[in-house]
BAFI-852686 format. One record per residue (C-alpha): residue in three letters; chain; x, y, z; residue number from 0. Coordinates in Angstrom, 3 decimals. Layout:
BEGIN
code ALA unit A X X Y Y Z Z pos NUM
...
END
This chain:
BEGIN
code MET unit A X -35.611 Y -120.050 Z -26.927 pos 0
code MET unit A X -34.175 Y -116.595 Z -26.228 pos 1
code ALA unit A X -36.432 Y -114.296 Z -24.153 pos 2
code SER unit A X -37.545 Y -111.107 Z -25.876 pos 3
code ARG unit A X -35.939 Y -107.853 Z -24.763 pos 4
code SER unit A X -38.372 Y -105.056 Z -23.956 pos 5
code ALA unit A X -37.881 Y -101.302 Z -23.769 pos 6
code VAL unit A X -39.798 Y -98.044 Z -23.612 pos 7
code ALA unit A X -38.642 Y -95.145 Z -25.803 pos 8
code TYR unit A X -39.616 Y -91.550 Z -25.020 pos 9
code ILE unit A X -39.043 Y -89.344 Z -28.080 pos 10
code ASP unit A X -39.281 Y -85.641 Z -28.853 pos 11
code GLY unit A X -38.106 Y -83.204 Z -31.511 pos 12
code GLY unit A X -38.421 Y -79.509 Z -32.084 pos 13
code ALA unit A X -37.413 Y -76.538 Z -34.224 pos 14
code ARG unit A X -36.963 Y -72.938 Z -33.199 pos 15
code GLY unit A X -38.635 Y -71.097 Z -36.049 pos 16
code ASN unit A X -40.377 Y -74.036 Z -37.766 pos 17
code PRO unit A X -38.406 Y -74.398 Z -39.930 pos 18
code GLY unit A X -35.398 Y -73.336 Z -37.905 pos 19
code PRO unit A X -32.532 Y -74.752 Z -35.848 pos 20
code ALA unit A X -33.786 Y -78.214 Z -34.926 pos 21
code GLY unit A X -32.847 Y -81.182 Z -32.793 pos 22
code TYR unit A X -34.245 Y -84.281 Z -31.156 pos 23
code GLY unit A X -34.026 Y -86.140 Z -27.881 pos 24
code VAL unit A X -34.570 Y -89.807 Z -27.012 pos 25
code ARG unit A X -34.691 Y -91.521 Z -23.648 pos 26
code ILE unit A X -34.683 Y -95.323 Z -23.604 pos 27
code GLU unit A X -35.866 Y -97.045 Z -20.427 pos 28
code SER unit A X -36.350 Y -100.619 Z -19.320 pos 29
code PRO unit A X -39.955 Y -101.650 Z -18.515 pos 30
code ASP unit A X -39.345 Y -100.903 Z -14.831 pos 31
code GLY unit A X -38.240 Y -97.324 Z -15.602 pos 32
code ALA unit A X -34.472 Y -97.740 Z -15.321 pos 33
code LEU unit A X -32.438 Y -95.596 Z -17.706 pos 34
code VAL unit A X -30.894 Y -97.501 Z -20.605 pos 35
code LYS unit A X -29.689 Y -94.703 Z -22.904 pos 36
code GLU unit A X -30.185 Y -91.016 Z -23.667 pos 37
code LEU unit A X -29.626 Y -89.606 Z -27.158 pos 38
code HIS unit A X -29.732 Y -86.070 Z -28.485 pos 39
code THR unit A X -28.611 Y -84.674 Z -31.822 pos 40
code ALA unit A X -28.839 Y -81.356 Z -33.669 pos 41
code ILE unit A X -30.118 Y -81.816 Z -37.232 pos 42
code GLY unit A X -29.680 Y -78.343 Z -38.739 pos 43
code VAL unit A X -32.623 Y -76.472 Z -40.251 pos 44
code ALA unit A X -35.842 Y -78.490 Z -40.169 pos 45
code THR unit A X -39.506 Y -78.363 Z -39.144 pos 46
code ASN unit A X -40.956 Y -79.590 Z -35.859 pos 47
code ASN unit A X -42.532 Y -82.585 Z -37.562 pos 48
code VAL unit A X -39.306 Y -83.602 Z -39.314 pos 49
code ALA unit A X -37.474 Y -83.354 Z -35.977 pos 50
code GLU unit A X -40.124 Y -85.551 Z -34.337 pos 51
code TYR unit A X -39.655 Y -88.220 Z -37.005 pos 52
code ARG unit A X -35.887 Y -87.988 Z -36.707 pos 53
code SER unit A X -36.238 Y -88.732 Z -32.985 pos 54
code LEU unit A X -38.351 Y -91.785 Z -33.825 pos 55
code LEU unit A X -35.792 Y -93.053 Z -36.347 pos 56
code ALA unit A X -32.970 Y -92.582 Z -33.832 pos 57
code ALA unit A X -34.860 Y -94.516 Z -31.166 pos 58
code LEU unit A X -35.842 Y -97.381 Z -33.461 pos 59
code SER unit A X -32.335 Y -97.619 Z -34.919 pos 60
code PHE unit A X -30.788 Y -97.841 Z -31.446 pos 61
code LEU unit A X -33.273 Y -100.495 Z -30.346 pos 62
code VAL unit A X -32.751 Y -102.587 Z -33.481 pos 63
code GLU unit A X -28.980 Y -102.358 Z -33.133 pos 64
code HIS unit A X -29.117 Y -103.498 Z -29.504 pos 65
code GLY unit A X -31.391 Y -106.453 Z -30.049 pos 66
code TYR unit A X -34.701 Y -105.283 Z -28.571 pos 67
code SER unit A X -37.793 Y -107.005 Z -29.919 pos 68
code ASP unit A X -40.737 Y -105.666 Z -27.856 pos 69
code VAL unit A X -40.903 Y -101.870 Z -27.852 pos 70
code THR unit A X -43.240 Y -99.133 Z -26.652 pos 71
code VAL unit A X -42.731 Y -95.695 Z -28.218 pos 72
code ARG unit A X -44.148 Y -92.733 Z -26.304 pos 73
code SER unit A X -44.434 Y -89.301 Z -27.932 pos 74
code ASP unit A X -46.301 Y -86.078 Z -27.212 pos 75
code SER unit A X -46.770 Y -85.610 Z -30.984 pos 76
code GLN unit A X -50.313 Y -86.677 Z -31.799 pos 77
code LEU unit A X -49.576 Y -86.341 Z -35.521 pos 78
code LEU unit A X -46.629 Y -88.759 Z -35.451 pos 79
code THR unit A X -48.434 Y -91.239 Z -33.200 pos 80
code LYS unit A X -51.611 Y -91.327 Z -35.301 pos 81
code GLN unit A X -49.652 Y -91.581 Z -38.542 pos 82
code MET unit A X -47.614 Y -94.510 Z -37.249 pos 83
code VAL unit A X -50.724 Y -96.438 Z -36.110 pos 84
code GLY unit A X -52.526 Y -95.686 Z -39.387 pos 85
code ASP unit A X -55.194 Y -93.287 Z -38.122 pos 86
code TYR unit A X -53.815 Y -90.382 Z -40.167 pos 87
code ARG unit A X -52.413 Y -90.409 Z -43.688 pos 88
code VAL unit A X -48.968 Y -88.917 Z -44.289 pos 89
code ARG unit A X -49.630 Y -86.063 Z -46.710 pos 90
code SER unit A X -46.510 Y -83.943 Z -46.300 pos 91
code PRO unit A X -43.860 Y -84.643 Z -48.980 pos 92
code GLY unit A X -41.225 Y -83.852 Z -46.385 pos 93
code LEU unit A X -42.445 Y -86.571 Z -44.016 pos 94
code LYS unit A X -43.180 Y -89.369 Z -46.477 pos 95
code PRO unit A X -39.583 Y -90.673 Z -46.805 pos 96
code LEU unit A X -39.105 Y -90.492 Z -43.025 pos 97
code PHE unit A X -42.384 Y -92.360 Z -42.467 pos 98
code ARG unit A X -41.361 Y -95.066 Z -44.944 pos 99
code GLU unit A X -38.002 Y -95.472 Z -43.214 pos 100
code ALA unit A X -39.746 Y -95.744 Z -39.838 pos 101
code ARG unit A X -42.103 Y -98.434 Z -41.139 pos 102
code VAL unit A X -39.128 Y -100.465 Z -42.376 pos 103
code LEU unit A X -37.529 Y -100.270 Z -38.931 pos 104
code VAL unit A X -40.805 Y -101.177 Z -37.210 pos 105
code SER unit A X -41.002 Y -104.343 Z -39.298 pos 106
code ARG unit A X -37.795 Y -105.570 Z -37.692 pos 107
code PHE unit A X -39.388 Y -105.898 Z -34.234 pos 108
code ASP unit A X -41.720 Y -108.601 Z -32.950 pos 109
code ARG unit A X -43.978 Y -105.961 Z -31.444 pos 110
code VAL unit A X -44.117 Y -102.147 Z -31.416 pos 111
code ARG unit A X -46.741 Y -100.049 Z -29.640 pos 112
code PHE unit A X -47.158 Y -96.297 Z -30.158 pos 113
code GLU unit A X -48.608 Y -94.260 Z -27.303 pos 114
code HIS unit A X -49.463 Y -90.562 Z -27.241 pos 115
code VAL unit A X -48.548 Y -88.965 Z -23.902 pos 116
code PRO unit A X -48.958 Y -85.402 Z -22.611 pos 117
code ARG unit A X -45.881 Y -83.175 Z -22.656 pos 118
code THR unit A X -45.694 Y -83.338 Z -18.865 pos 119
code GLU unit A X -44.923 Y -87.065 Z -19.167 pos 120
code ASN unit A X -42.242 Y -86.521 Z -21.788 pos 121
code THR unit A X -39.996 Y -84.051 Z -19.990 pos 122
code HIS unit A X -36.763 Y -86.040 Z -20.322 pos 123
code ALA unit A X -36.969 Y -86.282 Z -24.104 pos 124
code ASP unit A X -38.018 Y -82.624 Z -24.314 pos 125
code ARG unit A X -34.972 Y -81.627 Z -22.238 pos 126
code LEU unit A X -32.675 Y -83.628 Z -24.514 pos 127
code ALA unit A X -34.186 Y -82.088 Z -27.667 pos 128
code ASN unit A X -33.657 Y -78.595 Z -26.266 pos 129
code THR unit A X -30.073 Y -79.477 Z -25.368 pos 130
code ALA unit A X -29.513 Y -80.441 Z -29.006 pos 131
code MET unit A X -31.019 Y -77.162 Z -30.236 pos 132
code ASP unit A X -28.939 Y -75.185 Z -27.726 pos 133
code ASP unit A X -25.796 Y -76.908 Z -28.999 pos 134
code LEU unit A X -26.704 Y -76.046 Z -32.596 pos 135
code GLU unit A X -27.331 Y -72.377 Z -31.808 pos 136
code ARG unit A X -24.036 Y -72.107 Z -29.917 pos 137
code ARG unit A X -22.155 Y -73.586 Z -32.868 pos 138
code SER unit A X -23.874 Y -71.124 Z -35.192 pos 139
code VAL unit A X -22.360 Y -68.138 Z -33.359 pos 140
code PRO unit A X -18.568 Y -68.477 Z -33.550 pos 141
code LYS unit A X -16.534 Y -66.607 Z -30.941 pos 142
code ASN unit A X -13.112 Y -65.010 Z -31.367 pos 143
code VAL unit A X -12.925 Y -65.932 Z -35.043 pos 144
code SER unit A X -11.584 Y -63.368 Z -37.495 pos 145
code GLU unit A X -14.181 Y -62.814 Z -40.181 pos 146
code PRO unit A X -13.295 Y -62.806 Z -43.870 pos 147
code THR unit A X -13.097 Y -59.535 Z -45.738 pos 148
code ILE unit A X -16.330 Y -59.054 Z -47.675 pos 149
code ALA unit A X -16.263 Y -56.549 Z -50.471 pos 150
code PRO unit A X -18.982 Y -53.881 Z -50.362 pos 151
code PRO unit A X -20.605 Y -52.705 Z -53.613 pos 152
code GLU unit A X -18.522 Y -50.575 Z -55.951 pos 153
code THR unit A X -15.252 Y -51.770 Z -54.403 pos 154
code ASP unit A X -12.022 Y -51.596 Z -56.392 pos 155
code HIS unit A X -11.421 Y -55.329 Z -56.524 pos 156
code ALA unit A X -7.783 Y -54.884 Z -57.536 pos 157
code ALA unit A X -7.107 Y -53.290 Z -54.154 pos 158
code LEU unit A X -8.612 Y -56.136 Z -52.156 pos 159
code PRO unit A X -6.383 Y -58.639 Z -50.342 pos 160
code SER unit A X -6.063 Y -62.220 Z -51.555 pos 161
code GLY unit A X -8.866 Y -64.376 Z -50.190 pos 162
code ALA unit A X -11.350 Y -61.514 Z -49.885 pos 163
code VAL unit A X -14.968 Y -62.676 Z -50.176 pos 164
code LEU unit A X -16.589 Y -60.783 Z -53.024 pos 165
code ALA unit A X -20.058 Y -62.346 Z -52.701 pos 166
code VAL unit A X -21.935 Y -64.998 Z -50.735 pos 167
code GLY unit A X -24.974 Y -67.039 Z -51.738 pos 168
code VAL unit A X -26.940 Y -69.573 Z -49.691 pos 169
code ASP unit A X -29.942 Y -71.767 Z -50.415 pos 170
code PHE unit A X -31.820 Y -74.702 Z -48.898 pos 171
code GLU unit A X -34.441 Y -76.963 Z -50.418 pos 172
code SER unit A X -36.670 Y -79.915 Z -49.524 pos 173
code ILE unit A X -35.290 Y -83.232 Z -50.769 pos 174
code SER unit A X -38.837 Y -84.563 Z -51.029 pos 175
code ARG unit A X -39.828 Y -81.720 Z -53.340 pos 176
code VAL unit A X -36.966 Y -82.459 Z -55.717 pos 177
code ASP unit A X -37.746 Y -86.179 Z -55.539 pos 178
code ASP unit A X -41.367 Y -85.400 Z -56.450 pos 179
code LEU unit A X -40.201 Y -83.374 Z -59.476 pos 180
code LEU unit A X -37.953 Y -86.261 Z -60.461 pos 181
code GLN unit A X -40.815 Y -88.758 Z -60.247 pos 182
code ARG unit A X -43.235 Y -86.522 Z -62.149 pos 183
code TYR unit A X -41.002 Y -85.219 Z -64.929 pos 184
code GLY unit A X -38.103 Y -87.689 Z -65.081 pos 185
code GLU unit A X -35.549 Y -87.060 Z -67.824 pos 186
code ARG unit A X -37.174 Y -83.772 Z -68.780 pos 187
code PHE unit A X -36.466 Y -82.337 Z -65.318 pos 188
code LEU unit A X -32.993 Y -83.897 Z -65.029 pos 189
code HIS unit A X -31.621 Y -82.640 Z -68.311 pos 190
code ARG unit A X -33.137 Y -79.197 Z -68.014 pos 191
code VAL unit A X -31.464 Y -78.475 Z -64.660 pos 192
code PHE unit A X -28.406 Y -80.738 Z -64.307 pos 193
code THR unit A X -25.344 Y -81.474 Z -66.424 pos 194
code ASP unit A X -24.664 Y -85.007 Z -67.625 pos 195
code GLY unit A X -21.897 Y -85.343 Z -65.043 pos 196
code GLU unit A X -24.195 Y -84.305 Z -62.200 pos 197
code VAL unit A X -26.884 Y -86.745 Z -63.309 pos 198
code THR unit A X -24.416 Y -89.621 Z -63.625 pos 199
code TYR unit A X -22.869 Y -88.971 Z -60.214 pos 200
code SER unit A X -26.216 Y -88.624 Z -58.406 pos 201
code GLN unit A X -27.857 Y -91.653 Z -60.003 pos 202
code CYS unit A X -24.956 Y -93.848 Z -58.900 pos 203
code ARG unit A X -25.640 Y -92.966 Z -55.252 pos 204
code LYS unit A X -28.002 Y -94.795 Z -52.906 pos 205
code PHE unit A X -30.384 Y -91.814 Z -52.633 pos 206
code PRO unit A X -30.158 Y -89.858 Z -55.924 pos 207
code ALA unit A X -32.677 Y -87.193 Z -54.874 pos 208
code GLN unit A X -30.511 Y -86.197 Z -51.909 pos 209
code HIS unit A X -27.503 Y -85.500 Z -54.113 pos 210
code LEU unit A X -29.554 Y -83.819 Z -56.825 pos 211
code THR unit A X -31.107 Y -81.523 Z -54.223 pos 212
code GLY unit A X -27.670 Y -80.539 Z -52.931 pos 213
code ARG unit A X -26.623 Y -79.626 Z -56.462 pos 214
code PHE unit A X -29.872 Y -77.737 Z -57.033 pos 215
code CYS unit A X -29.140 Y -75.677 Z -53.898 pos 216
code ALA unit A X -25.580 Y -75.004 Z -55.067 pos 217
code LYS unit A X -26.886 Y -73.677 Z -58.384 pos 218
code GLU unit A X -29.394 Y -71.396 Z -56.638 pos 219
code ALA unit A X -26.762 Y -70.200 Z -54.142 pos 220
code THR unit A X -24.344 Y -69.426 Z -56.985 pos 221
code MET unit A X -26.956 Y -67.413 Z -58.872 pos 222
code LYS unit A X -27.601 Y -65.420 Z -55.693 pos 223
code ALA unit A X -23.884 Y -64.771 Z -55.232 pos 224
code LEU unit A X -23.593 Y -63.678 Z -58.851 pos 225
code GLY unit A X -26.519 Y -61.316 Z -58.293 pos 226
code THR unit A X -28.367 Y -62.503 Z -61.372 pos 227
code GLY unit A X -30.749 Y -65.247 Z -60.363 pos 228
code ARG unit A X -31.625 Y -67.356 Z -63.405 pos 229
code SER unit A X -31.370 Y -64.437 Z -65.825 pos 230
code LEU unit A X -28.862 Y -62.259 Z -67.704 pos 231
code GLY unit A X -27.544 Y -65.301 Z -69.559 pos 232
code VAL unit A X -26.998 Y -67.402 Z -66.412 pos 233
code LEU unit A X -28.664 Y -70.806 Z -66.860 pos 234
code TRP unit A X -29.024 Y -73.899 Z -64.668 pos 235
code LYS unit A X -26.342 Y -75.855 Z -66.518 pos 236
code ASN unit A X -23.918 Y -72.927 Z -66.410 pos 237
code VAL unit A X -23.325 Y -73.892 Z -62.777 pos 238
code GLU unit A X -21.923 Y -77.391 Z -62.268 pos 239
code VAL unit A X -20.936 Y -79.238 Z -59.106 pos 240
code VAL unit A X -18.069 Y -81.626 Z -59.764 pos 241
code ARG unit A X -17.162 Y -84.311 Z -57.254 pos 242
code GLU unit A X -14.081 Y -86.477 Z -57.600 pos 243
code THR unit A X -13.818 Y -89.864 Z -55.882 pos 244
code THR unit A X -12.166 Y -88.132 Z -52.914 pos 245
code GLY unit A X -12.178 Y -84.601 Z -51.601 pos 246
code PRO unit A X -14.858 Y -81.925 Z -51.325 pos 247
code PRO unit A X -17.159 Y -80.877 Z -54.174 pos 248
code LYS unit A X -15.967 Y -78.171 Z -56.543 pos 249
code LEU unit A X -17.868 Y -75.553 Z -58.490 pos 250
code VAL unit A X -17.280 Y -75.185 Z -62.223 pos 251
code LEU unit A X -18.874 Y -72.238 Z -64.020 pos 252
code HIS unit A X -19.662 Y -72.155 Z -67.737 pos 253
code GLY unit A X -21.041 Y -69.641 Z -70.211 pos 254
code GLY unit A X -22.942 Y -66.719 Z -68.708 pos 255
code ALA unit A X -22.114 Y -67.735 Z -65.133 pos 256
code ALA unit A X -18.363 Y -67.730 Z -65.855 pos 257
code ASP unit A X -18.649 Y -64.355 Z -67.597 pos 258
code ARG unit A X -20.546 Y -62.810 Z -64.686 pos 259
code CYS unit A X -18.045 Y -64.222 Z -62.165 pos 260
code SER unit A X -15.201 Y -62.632 Z -64.127 pos 261
code GLN unit A X -17.037 Y -59.290 Z -64.232 pos 262
code LEU unit A X -17.260 Y -59.360 Z -60.433 pos 263
code GLY unit A X -13.521 Y -59.903 Z -60.193 pos 264
code ALA unit A X -13.789 Y -63.353 Z -58.637 pos 265
code ASP unit A X -10.946 Y -65.739 Z -59.395 pos 266
code ARG unit A X -11.997 Y -68.630 Z -57.190 pos 267
code THR unit A X -15.168 Y -70.245 Z -55.783 pos 268
code LEU unit A X -15.903 Y -72.371 Z -52.754 pos 269
code VAL unit A X -19.023 Y -74.496 Z -52.330 pos 270
code THR unit A X -20.287 Y -76.330 Z -49.252 pos 271
code ILE unit A X -23.193 Y -78.780 Z -49.471 pos 272
code THR unit A X -24.814 Y -80.555 Z -46.550 pos 273
code HIS unit A X -27.972 Y -82.573 Z -45.841 pos 274
code SER unit A X -30.116 Y -82.791 Z -42.726 pos 275
code GLY unit A X -33.432 Y -84.607 Z -42.496 pos 276
code ASP unit A X -35.519 Y -83.637 Z -45.502 pos 277
code PHE unit A X -33.402 Y -80.613 Z -46.371 pos 278
code ALA unit A X -30.252 Y -79.917 Z -48.364 pos 279
code PHE unit A X -28.254 Y -76.730 Z -47.844 pos 280
code ALA unit A X -25.555 Y -75.053 Z -49.934 pos 281
code GLN unit A X -23.299 Y -72.058 Z -49.444 pos 282
code VAL unit A X -21.197 Y -70.523 Z -52.220 pos 283
code LEU unit A X -18.394 Y -67.975 Z -51.832 pos 284
code LEU unit A X -16.884 Y -65.953 Z -54.674 pos 285
code LEU unit A X -13.280 Y -65.150 Z -53.760 pos 286
code LYS unit A X -10.427 Y -63.047 Z -54.981 pos 287
code ALA unit A X -7.410 Y -65.337 Z -55.434 pos 288
END
């Protein structure tokens, strides 16, 4: 009979702004305190609690992958610790999917213990989490990069160079919130906000709510770039994210959104969609070709 492998995982996560630039740190040790592995990752914009759960998921995933069966998890987050042992209920929509994923991972071990420790006993994981947040903030401030031309109001668009950015829109949204709307309103919500193509694409994916949230953000970001919001004849379905089998997503505008884009002098659009933890983020640029 194979002997069980034991480990101690110190975990920590944080966000500068809550929500804000976030990251987590994990230190895995053997029972005698010897270092096994250190992990740290930036996760984009998130809350402190989401970052804490992301650190837990990273630790459990590593331990499962490397064949550990007897695990002690130490965290200075009383909320996470008490939720994982069942003393507190998970009420936050943003934490529920992360909690469920953690419980699935826990079930793959013979034994898992959760221990709350003071911050002074979790300094290694705290250091790693801050390293991740430092990395994210450095990446967010590019150096020696020529910035695109952005047209100020009342600009003569005909005089602008090709590739000039006429408008920018950004948006981020909780995946759990969109999933809750999907569960509560079903087809009514889907077909009010999304095109048939967007619904078909998202429902074929493993986590439909994640992809629907990204498209929701892209629609909001586009409306911000157009300067209309959901008004002046610009409707949810006027903005469509199209994704082929390969390549990045593309933005297709219809009806009032296409008319408004033409009025602004934009000939081309670019959309970027990303996901991190419980959040989806989208950025839309309106460009002169």
